[in-house]
N, C-alpha and C positions, 0 to 999 in steps of 0.2 A: 738687439736687446740692451737695455741700459740699467745700471744699478742705481737705485734711488733710495734716499732716506728722508725722513720727516722729523725735523727738530720741533718738538712741541706736539707730540702725537696724541695726547690724552684729552685735549679740548674738543669742542664741537667741530671746529675747522680741521684739526688734525684727524679727528675720526672720519670726517667726510673725505679727506684726501686718501685715507687708507681704504675706505669703501670703493673708491674709484680706481685707485692704483693697484690694489691686490689682484684683480681679475684682468687688468690691462695686458694685452698680448705682447706688448713690446717692453715690459717693465719687470724688473725683479726688485721687490722691496727688501732692502738690506736691513735698515734699522728704523725704529721709531723711539724717540726719546720721551722720558717723563721723569722728573725729579721725584714726584710723590709716588708714582707707581712702578719705579724701577724694579725689575725682577718678576713682575706680574704679567701674565698673559694678556695680550692685547684685548682679546674678547671679554676679559673680565671687566674692562672699562667700556668697551664698545660691544654690547651683547649681540648686536646685528651681524657681527663678524665671526660668530661661532661656526666652526668647521670650514671657515675661509682663512682666517688668520692663525697661524701656528707660531708666530713670533711672540716674544716677550719684550716689554719695554726695557730700554737700557738707559742709564743715567746719561745726561748730556755730556759729562766729561769722558764718556766712553765712545763718543761719536767718531767713526772712522771715515776714510776717504770714500767718495762715491762720485758717480757721473753727474747727478742732479740732486740738489738739496732743496727741499721745500721747508721754509722757515715759517712756522705757525705759532708765533709767540705774541704776547700782549704788546700793544703799541709802546714804543719806547725802549723795548728790549733789544731788538736786533741791531740798532745803531751801534751799541758798544761791542757787540760780538762780531760784526760783519768782517773786519779785517782778518780775524782768525778763521771765520767760516770760508772765506775765499780761498784759503789754503787747503781746505778739506774738499772742496767740490769744484769741478770744471764749470758748472752752471748752477745758478741759484735763482729761486723764485721766492720772493718774500711776500707773504699774505698780509703783512701789517702795514702801518701808515708811515714808517720811518723814512722810506725812500720814494714816496709817491710825488712829493712836491719838490720842484727844481730849485726853488728860492728858499734859502735858509732862513731869512727873516720872516717870510710868510709862515714856514713851518713853526718857527719859535713863537710867533704871534698866536697862531691858532691852537697850538698844542701846550703852550705854557711851559716849555722846557728848552734847554740848551741842546742843540743837535751836536753829537759828539764827533761824527764824521761826515760833515756836509759835502765834503769833496767827492764822496762816493756816490752821491745822488745823480751825478751827471752820467754815471755808468749804467744807470737803471732805465729801462723802457717801461712806460705805463702799459699795464697789461690788459687792456681791452683790445682784443683781436680785431674787432670790426673797424677800429680806428688806426691801429698801429701794426697790422699784420706783417707788412714787409720789415718794419723795424724788429719786431719780435723774432722773426725767422733769423735774422743776422745777430741777434743779441746773445749775450752771455748771462745777463742779469736782468730780471723782470720784477717790478713792483706791481702787485695786483691792485686793482682799484677798490675802494671801499664799496659796500654793497649798495647803499643808498646812492652814492655817486655814480656807480655803474649803470643802474637802471635809468637814472635821470639823464645821464650823458647819452645813452643809446636812444632814449626817447627824443631828445632835442637835437642830436647831431645832424639829421638830414634837414631839419627846419632852419638851423643856423647856416649850414653849408649852402643851402639854396636861398638864403636871405628872405625867409618867409615870415619872420617875427621880429618884433622890436626887442630891446634889450631888457625890458622889465619882465621877470619871470618869478612866479610864486609857485612853490613845490609844497603840497600837502602829502606827507609821507606817513603810511600806516605801517608800523613796525611790529614784528612777531617777537616773542620772548627769547629766542635763541640768539638774537642779535646782541644780547647783553652778555653772552659767554657762559662759560660753565660755572664760574664762581657765584654761589648763591648770595642774595642780598634781600633786604626787606621787600624791595620792589618785585623780586621774583618769587617771593614766598606765596604759596598757592592761595591762601585766603585773601592776599592783597592783590594778587594778579588776576585770578579767575574772574571772567565776566567783565573785565575792565576795558574801557575806552578812555585812556588817560593822556592828556597833553603833558608830555615830560620835557620837551625842548622846543617851545614855540619860536624861539629865536636862537641864532648862534651855533647852528649845527656845524660841525667840523668839515662835513663833506661838501659844504658850500664852496670852499676854496678849490677843491678838486674839480668840481664842475666848471668854475670860472676858468681854471688853468687849461682845461681840455677844450672848452669852446673858444678860448682865445687862440688856441693852435689851429682851430678849424678855419678861422677868418683871417689869420696872419701867421707869421712864424714865431710866435711867442714874444713879440716885441711890445705889444701893448700892455698898458698898465693893468694890474690885477683888478682894478675897479671898472673895467670895461663893461662887465655884465652886472646888472642890477638884479641879484638873485637872492631870494628869501626862502628858507625852508622851515616849515613847522612840522615837528615829529610827534606822533601819537602812538602810544602802545596800545595794541589790541590783543584780544584773547586768541592767539594763534601761536603754535610753536615754530612753524617755518613759514616763510613768506614775507613779501614786501610789495606793497602797492603804493604807486605814487600817482596823484592826480595834479597835473601841472597846468597852471593857468597862465596863458600867454596873450600878448596882443598881436594879432595878425596884421600884415601890411595890407593896406587898402586894396580892396578888389580881390582878395585871395579866394579861391574856390576849393571845394572838395577835390576836384581833379588835380589842382596844383599840388595839394598835400599828398595825394596818392602818388602822383609822379615823383615827388621828392623821396618818399619812402621806398618806392619800387627801384628808383635810380641807385640808392645806396644799399638796400637791403634785399633786392631781388634774388641774389644768388647766396645770400648768408645762410649757412646751415642752422643757426640757432636763433634767428630772429623771425618772428611771425607777426603779421599785421592783422589784428582781430577787430573787425567791425561788421557785425551781422545786423540784419534788419529785424530778426525776430528771435524769440527764445530767451532763456535766462543767462545764456552765456555770450551776450552780445559784445561785451568788452573784456579786456584781460582780467583774469582772477587768479590770484596766487595759489589758491587751494588746488587747482589743476596742474600746477607746476612743481609740486613737491617731488624732490628727487631728480628733477631734470635740469638740463643746462640751457633751457630756453629763456628768451626774454620775449614776452608778448606786449605788443603795443597797439593802442587803439587811439581814436581821436573823435571829437565832435566840434564842428564849427558852429558858434552861436553868433548869428548876424544881429540879433537884437541887442546883445550887450557887447558886441564886437570883442568876442573872446574865441580863442582857439584853446580848447581844453584837450590835453593829451593824457591818456591813461596808460600806464605801463606796470608790469608785474614780473617778478622773478622769484625763484627760491634763493633766499639770501645766502644759504650755505653752499649752493651749487654755482650758478651763474654768478652770484655775488661774491663768491670766495673760492672754494676748492675746485669747482668745475672750470671756472675762469683760469685757474692755475694749470689744471691739466690741459686745457685748450692751448695755453701758451707752451706748455712742455711739448706738446705734439707739434706745434710750429717750430720750436727751437731745435728739435730733434729730426725734423723732416719725416715725422709720421703723418698718415692721414689726419686731418684736423679733428674729425669727429671721433676718433678711436677712444673707446671707453666712456663715451658720452652719449650713447645712442638711446639711453632709457627715455621712453615716451610719456611717462607719467601714467596715472591711474584715473579712472572714472567708472563708478562713483568712488569717492574716498571720504 
């Protein structure tokens, strides 16, 4: 049994962490912090935790020592705090972007701010278990991947590792509203968001650089320049609270067949507990669909080879708050603490929903 705390427990990511951690059989939740809601019961902010959470939020200044600390703060916050946080916890999992990128210049270019503690980035392992399981098991610090980066990397990893596609990749990402976080804005105001299919970032999505970084590691040892992969993301907001769907357009190597693609995915993911290859011949659920993944830690991946236009189209879906954020973090915790990897993450989803 380990003692865990959540720094930033009142946001959507923090709430999802608490949902997964409170019933976890190997965990005791010690503290959850919130500046705004300090002193209030956790379930007053996360009503789904009624009769489950008896804790109250504490102010971040009251954070005490623990075995495992989850940091669920806005991007740019944890880099300032990390030296002190490392004194509070033996192991840390950061859900934000501050320590995902190994190159300081790349971070500062894409995030438009100076990194306060870039030397610490080398201590963090990128938290996608399917790519870095052995490293995570041995690690003390993990930086979870961004939700859009996570689903795209998982979809592309076997294709890149087996050399099945060219470097030109176009990712069409359909984003739910929870990805914008808890703080309301005009774009999340119900009359402005409801029924929407809105292109909000057709170019320049920050997760592009995470995907490039991780795909570079697949083919080499991180020595290739960041421009190796020609990746473009277009992000569209849709009328869904949870979920993320990517439709990825790639150029297959000449002569590629369905059998080659199946073989690559089965080779890499055949024994993975949270990856499912979805490609049915009939019915309405022939390809991945985020609606079916709500609350689960699964990543569903499908594909279609178009010989007429010489395209390999890959479709992948996750719940952005689980496999894309909190579930990914709990999966890493299980590995770091030598618990069964699926512990606390067994929820299968609902149908119909």
